C-alpha positions in Angstrom: 30.9 2.8 -39.1 34.4 1.1 -39.1 35.1 -2.4 -38.7 38.0 -4.0 -36.5 40.7 -2.5 -39.1 39.2 0.9 -39.3 38.2 0.7 -43.3 34.5 2.4 -43.4 31.7 0.2 -43.6 29.1 2.5 -44.4 27.7 2.5 -47.8 29.1 4.7 -51.0 27.2 7.1 -52.6 25.5 7.0 -56.0 23.6 4.4 -57.7 26.0 1.6 -55.6 25.0 3.4 -52.3 21.4 4.0 -53.3 20.8 0.3 -53.7 22.4 -1.1 -51.3 20.0 1.6 -48.8 17.1 0.4 -50.9 15.7 -3.3 -50.0 13.3 -2.0 -52.8 15.8 -1.5 -55.6 18.1 -4.3 -54.4 14.9 -6.4 -55.1 14.6 -4.6 -58.2 18.2 -5.4 -59.5 18.1 -9.0 -58.8 14.8 -9.5 -60.4 16.6 -8.0 -63.6 19.7 -10.2 -63.2 17.7 -13.2 -63.2 15.9 -12.2 -66.3 18.5 -10.4 -68.0 21.7 -12.3 -66.5 24.7 -10.7 -64.9 25.3 -8.3 -67.7 22.4 -6.0 -67.1 23.6 -2.5 -66.9 26.5 -1.1 -66.0 25.2 1.7 -63.4 24.4 -2.1 -60.7 28.0 -3.1 -61.1 30.0 -2.4 -58.1 32.6 -0.1 -57.9 36.1 -1.2 -57.2 35.7 -0.1 -53.1 32.5 -2.0 -53.1 30.7 -1.1 -50.4 29.0 -3.5 -47.4 25.6 -3.4 -47.1 25.8 -3.3 -43.4 22.6 -0.8 -43.3 19.0 -2.5 -42.2 17.6 -4.9 -44.3 13.7 -6.2 -44.7 13.6 -10.2 -44.4 11.0 -11.7 -47.3 7.7 -13.0 -45.4 5.1 -15.0 -46.4 1.1 -14.5 -44.4 -1.7 -16.3 -45.4 -4.9 -17.2 -43.8 -6.3 -21.3 -42.4 -10.1 -21.4 -41.1 -8.5 -21.1 -37.8 -6.0 -18.7 -37.8 -3.4 -15.6 -39.6 0.0 -16.9 -40.2 3.2 -14.7 -40.6 6.5 -16.7 -41.8 9.7 -14.8 -42.2 13.3 -15.5 -43.6 15.9 -15.4 -40.9 18.7 -16.8 -41.9 21.7 -17.0 -39.5 19.5 -14.5 -36.9 19.9 -15.9 -33.5 16.7 -16.5 -31.7 17.6 -14.2 -28.6 18.2 -11.1 -31.3 14.2 -11.5 -32.4 11.0 -9.8 -31.0 7.6 -10.2 -31.8 4.8 -7.7 -30.2 1.2 -7.1 -31.4 -0.5 -3.9 -30.2 -3.2 -2.2 -31.8 -3.8 -5.1 -34.6 -0.2 -4.2 -35.6 2.3 -7.3 -35.6 5.9 -5.9 -35.3 8.9 -8.1 -35.7 12.6 -6.7 -35.0 15.5 -8.4 -35.0 18.9 -8.4 -36.3 21.9 -10.0 -38.0 25.1 -9.6 -36.9 28.3 -9.7 -39.5 30.7 -12.6 -38.8 33.3 -10.2 -37.1 36.0 -13.8 -37.2 36.6 -13.3 -40.6 38.8 -10.1 -41.8 37.1 -7.6 -45.0 40.1 -8.4 -46.8 39.4 -12.3 -46.6 35.8 -11.9 -48.8 35.8 -11.3 -52.3 32.1 -10.3 -52.3 29.7 -9.2 -49.3 26.1 -9.7 -51.2 23.4 -10.2 -47.9 22.6 -7.7 -46.1 22.9 -7.7 -42.2 22.1 -5.0 -39.5 19.1 -4.4 -37.5 15.4 -5.4 -39.1 11.9 -4.3 -38.8 8.7 -5.6 -40.3 4.9 -4.3 -39.0 1.8 -5.7 -40.7 -1.9 -4.4 -40.1 -3.7 -7.5 -39.3 -7.8 -7.8 -39.5 -9.8 -6.8 -36.6 -11.2 -10.6 -36.5 -8.0 -11.7 -34.9 -7.5 -12.5 -31.1 -4.4 -10.9 -29.8 -4.6 -13.1 -27.1 -3.8 -15.7 -28.9 -0.5 -15.3 -31.1 2.2 -18.2 -30.9 6.1 -17.3 -32.5 8.3 -19.9 -33.4 11.6 -20.0 -34.8 13.1 -23.1 -36.8 15.8 -23.8 -38.9 16.1 -20.0 -39.7 12.1 -19.5 -40.3 10.1 -17.6 -38.0 6.7 -18.8 -38.1 4.0 -16.5 -36.2 0.5 -17.3 -35.8 -2.6 -15.3 -34.5 -6.0 -17.3 -34.0 -8.9 -15.8 -35.2 -12.0 -14.9 -32.9 -14.7 -17.5 -32.5 -17.1 -15.3 -34.4 -15.0 -14.7 -37.1 -14.8 -19.0 -38.0 -16.5 -19.8 -41.0 -19.8 -21.6 -39.9 -21.6 -24.3 -41.6 -25.5 -24.3 -41.5 -27.6 -27.3 -42.1 -29.6 -27.2 -44.5 -33.4 -28.4 -44.0 -35.4 -30.1 -46.4 -39.5 -29.4 -45.7 
């Protein structure tokens, strides 16, 4: 893959290339840097020709349950609404999309590129008590909020206790 100037945007091999492609290793590195500071490990230091992370990425998601629904919130900063697709099939929620790199800024003007760009896909297996006909997706302030209603029989019910 190359940019407009013809320079390669593909990740380099070695530890830096592995980390830039693997979201789990990127997350591990970020956590270690928070704990130990920026001096953590020479293996994780960028090379003089730092690779650009234009490979697939995985946005952070929260999933929680209320009495009436399952809620999935995904952080998608700078992703346009038209670049997001949500589907639910066989109780598997799929979120697809793409965050595009800003082409108006040349690579030579950047000092560091740490955010991930490119296509992403997240999938979550939902419990069998969700109602696939009652799904809603809203996108606001860079956060996608997907709500899937529970079936009536799955909602908690209160039973009155009778005294005799």
